[in-house]
C-alpha positions in Angstrom: 0.0 0.0 0.0 1.3 3.4 -1.0 0.9 6.8 0.8 0.9 10.4 -0.2 2.6 12.9 2.2 1.2 16.3 1.5 2.7 19.6 2.8 -0.3 21.9 2.6 -0.7 25.7 2.2 1.0 26.2 -1.1 -0.6 28.1 -4.0 -0.3 26.6 -7.4 0.2 28.4 -10.7 0.4 27.2 -14.3 -1.3 25.0 -16.8 -2.9 21.5 -16.5 -4.3 19.4 -19.3 -6.9 16.7 -18.5 -6.1 13.1 -19.4 -8.4 11.1 -21.6 -11.8 10.2 -20.1 -11.5 7.0 -18.0 -15.2 6.1 -18.3 -15.1 6.4 -22.0 -11.9 4.4 -22.3 -13.4 1.5 -20.5 -16.4 1.4 -22.9 -14.5 1.9 -26.2 -11.8 -0.6 -25.3 -14.5 -3.3 -24.7 -16.0 -2.4 -28.1 -12.8 -3.5 -29.9 -14.0 -7.1 -29.2 -16.8 -6.6 -31.7 -14.6 -6.8 -34.8 -11.9 -9.1 -36.2 -10.2 -6.0 -37.7 -7.7 -3.8 -36.1 -8.9 -0.7 -34.2 -6.8 2.2 -32.9 -7.8 4.2 -29.8 -6.1 7.5 -29.1 -5.8 9.5 -25.9 -6.2 6.5 -23.6 -5.5 7.4 -19.9 -2.8 5.1 -18.6 -4.3 4.6 -15.2 -4.7 1.4 -13.2 -8.3 0.5 -14.1 -7.8 1.0 -17.8 -4.5 -0.9 -17.9 -6.2 -3.8 -16.0 -8.9 -3.9 -18.6 -6.3 -4.1 -21.4 -4.7 -7.0 -19.5 -8.0 -8.8 -19.5 -8.3 -8.4 -23.2 -4.8 -9.7 -23.7 -5.8 -12.8 -21.7 -8.7 -13.2 -24.1 -6.2 -13.3 -27.0 -6.6 -9.7 -28.1 -3.3 -8.4 -29.6 -2.8 -5.0 -28.0 0.1 -2.7 -28.9 1.1 0.6 -27.3 1.9 2.8 -30.3 2.9 5.8 -28.2 1.8 7.3 -25.0 -2.0 7.0 -24.8 -2.3 5.5 -28.2 -3.0 1.8 -28.6 -4.0 -0.7 -31.3 -6.2 -3.7 -30.7 -6.7 -6.8 -32.8 -9.4 -9.2 -31.6 -9.3 -11.5 -34.6 -8.4 -14.5 -32.4 -10.3 -14.5 -29.1 -10.0 -17.3 -26.7 -13.4 -17.6 -25.0 -12.1 -20.4 -22.7 -10.0 -17.8 -20.9 -13.3 -16.6 -19.2 -13.3 -19.9 -17.2 -9.7 -19.4 -15.9 -8.8 -18.4 -12.3 -6.7 -15.6 -13.7 -9.7 -14.0 -15.4 -11.8 -14.5 -12.3 -9.3 -12.6 -10.2 -8.8 -9.8 -12.8 -12.5 -9.2 -13.5 -13.6 -9.3 -9.8 -11.6 -6.2 -9.0 -12.6 -4.1 -12.0 -16.2 -3.0 -12.4 -15.7 -1.9 -16.0 -14.9 -5.4 -17.0 -18.7 -6.1 -17.0 -18.8 -4.3 -20.4 -17.0 -7.2 -22.2 -20.2 -9.2 -21.8 -22.2 -7.4 -24.5 -19.6 -7.6 -27.2 -18.7 -11.3 -26.4 -22.4 -12.3 -26.4 -23.0 -10.5 -29.7 -19.9 -11.9 -31.5 -19.4 -15.3 -29.9 -22.8 -16.2 -28.3 -21.6 -16.3 -24.7 -20.0 -14.5 -21.9 -19.1 -15.0 -18.2 -18.1 -12.6 -15.5 -17.8 -12.7 -11.7 -19.5 -10.2 -9.4 -17.8 -7.0 -10.6 -15.7 -4.9 -8.1 -14.9 -1.2 -8.1 -15.5 1.5 -5.6 -17.2 0.7 -2.4 -19.8 3.5 -2.6 -23.0 1.5 -1.9 -25.2 -0.9 -3.8 -24.4 -0.9 -7.5 -26.7 -3.4 -9.1 -26.2 -4.9 -12.5 -29.8 -5.9 -13.2 -30.2 -3.4 -16.1 -27.3 -5.0 -18.0 -28.8 -8.5 -17.9 -32.5 -7.6 -18.3 -31.6 -5.8 -21.5 -29.5 -8.7 -22.8 -32.4 -11.1 -22.0 -34.8 -8.9 -24.0 -32.4 -9.4 -27.0 -32.8 -13.1 -26.6 -29.9 -14.1 -24.2 -30.3 -16.8 -21.6 -29.1 -15.6 -18.2 -27.8 -17.6 -15.3 -26.5 -16.5 -11.9 -24.4 -18.9 -9.8 -25.3 -17.4 -6.4 -22.8 -19.7 -4.5 -19.8 -18.5 -6.5 -21.2 -15.1 -7.6 -20.8 -15.7 -11.3 -23.0 -14.3 -14.1 -23.3 -16.0 -17.5 -25.2 -15.3 -20.7 -25.5 -17.3 -23.9 -27.5 -17.2 -27.1 -27.6 -18.8 -30.6 -28.4 -15.4 -32.1 -29.6 -12.1 -30.6 -32.8 -10.5 -32.0 -33.7 -6.8 -31.9 -36.3 -5.8 -29.4 -38.0 -2.8 -27.7 -37.0 -2.0 -24.2 -37.6 0.6 -21.6 -34.7 0.6 -19.2 -35.5 0.6 -15.5 -32.7 3.1 -14.9 -30.5 5.2 -17.2 -27.4 3.2 -16.4 -24.4 4.3 -18.4 -22.5 1.0 -18.4 -25.8 -0.9 -18.7 -26.8 1.1 -21.8 -23.3 0.6 -23.2 -23.5 -3.2 -22.8 -26.9 -3.4 -24.4 -25.9 -1.1 -27.3 -22.8 -3.2 -28.0 -24.8 -6.4 -28.1 -27.6 -4.8 -30.2 -25.4 -3.6 -33.1 -24.8 -7.3 -34.2 -28.4 -8.5 -33.4 -30.9 -9.4 -36.1 -33.5 -6.7 -36.6 -34.1 -3.4 -34.9 -33.5 -2.6 -31.2 -35.2 0.4 -29.5 -33.7 1.5 -26.2 -35.8 4.0 -24.2 -34.5 5.8 -21.1 -31.0 5.1 -22.4 -28.1 6.9 -20.8 -26.9 9.8 -23.0 -23.7 10.9 -21.2 -20.8 12.0 -23.5 -19.1 8.7 -22.9 -22.1 6.8 -24.3 -22.3 9.3 -27.2 -18.6 8.6 -28.0 -19.1 4.9 -27.9 -22.0 5.2 -30.3 -20.0 7.4 -32.7 -17.2 4.8 -32.6 -19.6 2.0 -33.4 -21.0 4.0 -36.3 -17.5 4.5 -37.6 -17.2 0.7 -37.4 -20.3 0.2 -39.5 -23.1 0.1 -36.9 -26.4 1.8 -37.6 -27.5 3.9 -34.6 -30.0 6.7 -34.5 -30.8 9.1 -31.6 -27.2 9.5 -30.4 -27.2 12.1 -27.6 -30.8 11.4 -26.6 -32.4 8.9 -24.3 -34.1 7.1 -27.2 -31.7 5.0 -29.3 -32.7 3.0 -32.4 -30.2 0.4 -33.6 -30.5 -1.6 -36.8 -28.4 -4.7 -36.4 -25.6 -5.5 -39.0 -23.8 -8.7 -39.7 -20.3 -7.5 -38.9 -18.2 -4.5 -38.0 -14.9 -3.2 -39.3 -12.0 -1.5 -37.6 -11.6 2.2 -37.0 -9.6 4.9 -35.3 -11.2 6.6 -32.4 -10.0 9.5 -30.1 -11.2 9.7 -26.5 -12.5 13.0 -25.1 -10.8 14.9 -22.2 -11.9 13.6 -18.8 -14.6 15.9 -17.5 -14.1 14.6 -14.0 -10.5 15.7 -14.1 -11.5 19.1 -15.4 -13.9 19.5 -12.5 -11.3 18.2 -10.0 -8.8 20.8 -11.2 -11.4 23.6 -10.9 -12.0 22.5 -7.3 -8.2 22.2 -6.7 -7.6 25.8 -7.9 -10.4 27.2 -5.8 -9.6 25.5 -2.5 -5.9 26.3 -2.7 -6.6 29.9 -3.9 -4.5 29.3 -7.0 -4.5 30.5 -10.6 -4.7 27.6 -12.9 -5.4 27.3 -16.6 -7.0 24.0 -17.6 -6.1 23.4 -21.3 -8.1 21.7 -24.0 -11.0 20.7 -21.8 -13.6 19.9 -24.5 -16.0 22.7 -23.5 -19.0 21.4 -25.4 -18.9 18.1 -23.5 -18.7 19.5 -20.0 -22.4 20.2 -19.6 -23.2 22.1 -16.3 -19.9 21.3 -14.6 -18.4 24.8 -14.9 -21.7 26.4 -13.9 -22.0 24.1 -10.8 -18.7 25.5 -9.6 -19.8 29.1 -10.4 -22.8 28.5 -8.1 -20.3 28.1 -5.3 -18.9 31.5 -6.2 -15.8 30.3 -8.1 -14.7 32.4 -11.1 -14.3 30.1 -14.1 -13.5 31.9 -17.3 -13.7 30.3 -20.8 -10.9 31.1 -23.2 -11.6 29.2 -26.4 -11.3 25.5 -25.3 -9.5 26.4 -22.1 -10.8 27.3 -18.6 -9.1 29.8 -16.4 -9.7 29.7 -12.6 -8.4 32.7 -10.6 -9.3 35.2 -7.8 -10.5 32.4 -5.5 -9.1 33.8 -2.2 -12.7 34.4 -1.3 -15.8 33.0 -3.0 -19.4 33.1 -1.9 -22.1 30.4 -2.4 -25.2 31.5 -4.3 -28.7 31.2 -2.7 -32.0 30.6 -4.4 -34.1 33.6 -5.5 -36.1 33.5 -2.3 -33.0 33.4 -0.1 -33.1 29.8 0.9 -30.0 27.6 1.0 -29.0 26.1 -2.3 -28.9 22.4 -3.0 -26.4 20.8 -5.4 -27.4 17.3 -6.4 -26.4 14.7 -9.0 -28.6 13.5 -11.8 -28.3 11.6 -15.1 -26.9 13.5 -18.0 -27.3 16.4 -18.8 -27.5 16.7 -15.0 -24.5 16.9 -12.7 -22.3 13.8 -12.6 -22.2 12.2 -9.2 -18.4 11.7 -9.6 -17.9 15.4 -8.8 -20.0 15.9 -5.7 -17.1 14.9 -3.4 -15.0 17.7 -4.9 -17.8 20.3 -4.8 -18.4 19.4 -1.1 -14.8 19.9 -0.1 -14.6 23.2 -2.1 -17.7 24.5 -0.2 -15.9 24.1 3.2 -13.9 27.3 2.5 -16.6 29.3 0.7 -18.8 31.9 2.4 -22.3 30.6 2.9 -24.0 27.2 3.2 -25.0 24.5 0.7 -26.8 21.2 0.9 -25.0 18.4 -1.1 -27.4 15.7 -2.1 -25.8 12.5 -3.4 -28.9 10.6 -4.8 -27.3 7.7 -6.5 -24.9 6.1 -4.0 -25.6 5.8 -0.2 -22.0 5.4 0.9 -20.2 8.1 -1.0 -20.5 10.8 1.6 -19.1 8.9 4.5 -15.6 10.4 3.8 -16.8 13.7 5.3 -15.8 12.5 8.8 -12.2 13.1 7.7 -13.0 16.6 6.7 -14.7 17.2 10.0 -11.5 16.0 11.7 -9.7 18.7 9.6 -12.0 21.4 11.0 -14.7 21.6 8.3 -18.2 22.5 9.4 -20.3 19.7 7.9 -23.5 18.1 9.1 -24.0 14.6 7.7 -27.8 14.5 7.6 -28.1 10.9 6.3 -26.2 8.7 3.9 -27.3 10.8 1.0 -27.2 14.4 2.2 -24.6 16.7 3.9 -25.0 20.3 4.8 -21.7 22.3 4.5 -21.3 25.6 6.4 -18.6 27.5 4.6 -16.0 29.2 6.8 -14.7 31.8 4.2 -11.1 30.7 5.1 -11.5 32.0 8.7 -10.6 28.5 10.0 -8.1 26.9 7.6 -8.3 23.1 7.4 -5.8 21.4 9.6 -3.6 18.5 8.6 -4.4 15.0 9.5 -3.9 11.3 8.6 -6.5 9.9 6.1 -7.3 6.8 4.0 -8.7 7.1 0.5 -12.0 5.1 0.4 -12.6 5.4 -3.4 -11.4 7.3 -6.4 -13.5 10.5 -6.1 -13.3 10.8 -2.3 -9.6 10.3 -2.6 -9.1 13.2 -4.9 -11.3 15.4 -2.6 -9.2 14.5 0.4 -6.0 15.2 -1.6 -7.4 18.7 -2.5 -8.3 19.3 1.2 -4.8 18.3 2.3 -3.2 20.6 -0.2 -5.1 23.5 1.3 -4.6 22.5 4.9 -2.0 23.9 7.4 0.7 21.3 8.1 1.5 17.9 6.7 -1.1 15.3 6.0 -0.9 11.7 4.8 -3.3 9.7 2.7 -3.1 5.9 2.7 -4.5 3.6 0.1 -3.7 6.0 -2.8 -4.0 3.2 -5.2 -7.6 4.2 -5.2 -6.6 7.7 -6.5 -4.3 6.1 -9.1 -7.2 4.2 -10.5 -8.6 7.4 -11.9 -5.8 10.0 -12.0 -2.6 9.5 -13.9 0.6 10.6 -12.2 -1.4 13.1 -10.2 1.4 13.9 -7.8 3.9 14.6 -10.5 1.5 16.8 -12.4 0.6 18.9 -9.4 4.1 19.2 -8.1 5.1 20.7 -11.4 2.7 23.6 -10.5 4.1 24.1 -7.0 2.4 21.4 -4.9 4.4 19.5 -2.3 3.3 15.9 -2.6 5.6 12.9 -1.8 4.7 9.4 -2.8 5.9 6.9 -0.2 
C-alpha cells in the first residue's frame, strides 16, 4: 500500500491538461471485441483501471500494442473464450467493475460470456440488473451462480427488441448497445443513458459500420448489422479531471489554466462551480480559474439555502459531488450536497470534519456544508482514500490544509488520475509518494 505525504498551504500556478476520459476508455476498449479487424484508440489514460482492462483483453487473446503514450491498437481476430473460465480471469475481473462491459460484445460476436461479481469503488449498492435484463430482451439466456457469484449469458443469435430501461445506467446502456449492433433486426432503447461517454461509444460504433440513430438522446434505435470493421477513435478529455482541477484551484486559492477541456462536452460542470462563487472563465477551449481567495455560495431567489445534487446527463455527474463538497468548506455561505445515486459516497466527510470543516451529515445521501470563508483553515491529518473520487477530494483538502497530511491507500486515486502527484508538483504542490 502506498501513501501520499502532502505539505499543505502552497498556492499553485500554471497549466494543467486533463487526461483522456476514464469512463469512455473502459467502454470503447471493450468495443474492440466486436470486430476481427484492427482498431486504434487514441488518448487512452494510462491509469490502473484502464490498464487492468487491457490486460484482461490480452488474456482473451486480443493483440494489444502501445503505439505511443496514450495510443493503442487492438486486434481481436483470435479471441480465446475459454479464458473466461480461468482463475486468472476471475481474479482480474472481480476487482474491475468496468470489466462487465465485455459481456455485451462477447455475447454478440461469440454467443456467450461469463463474469464474476464486478468490483470497483465501495460506494454503496451498484446493481447490474439493467445489463442482464436488457440482454435477456435481446434473446440471451441468463444464469447466476449465487454460490460462486458468477454471471453467465448465452445465445444462438440475438434478436432486436423494444426495451424501456428501469434506470438510465451508463454501463448498462453501453453493454446493451454493443450487443444490439450485431443483433438481427431493430432494437429500440428508451430511457437510455446519454452521457458524452455513451455518445462517444455510439460514434465509434457507427465508424465501425453500426447503424445507430438518436445519439445524444435517451431514445436509441439500432439496426443490427452482420459484422463491424476496424476504425480509429479518439477519447474525449476527462470531464471529471476538469472538475477536479477547478476545485483544486479554488480551495488552494491558486490561478490555474486548464487546457483543451472539450468545453462542449462539460455540460453544467463549470456552472456548478460558479454556483459556489468560483470564477471560471472560458478562453476558447481552455478554462481559467483565478481570484479564489474568497468565494461566496449562491442562494436561491427566495434566499433559501442552495442544493447541489447529482442527476443523469445532462444533470451533474455524481463523480464530482465529493469535490464540490470539499470546495464548499472554505466558501462563504452554506449549501446542501445531495448524493442521490450512492448511499456510501458521503461517508468520507468525517475526515473533513476532523480537519475542522463544518459539515452536518444529515443521512447517507445528504450533507450540509457551512462555509468558513477561510477564517478557519483546514488542519492537517492522517487519512485513508476510500474510493477514487473521495480520494481526490481528500487530496485537495490536504493541499489547502495547514501542516503535513498523509493519505493511505492512494491506489484508489491512481485508479482514476494518472501521475497526479507529479503533475501537481510541477505547478508548485508539495506531494511525496511513499
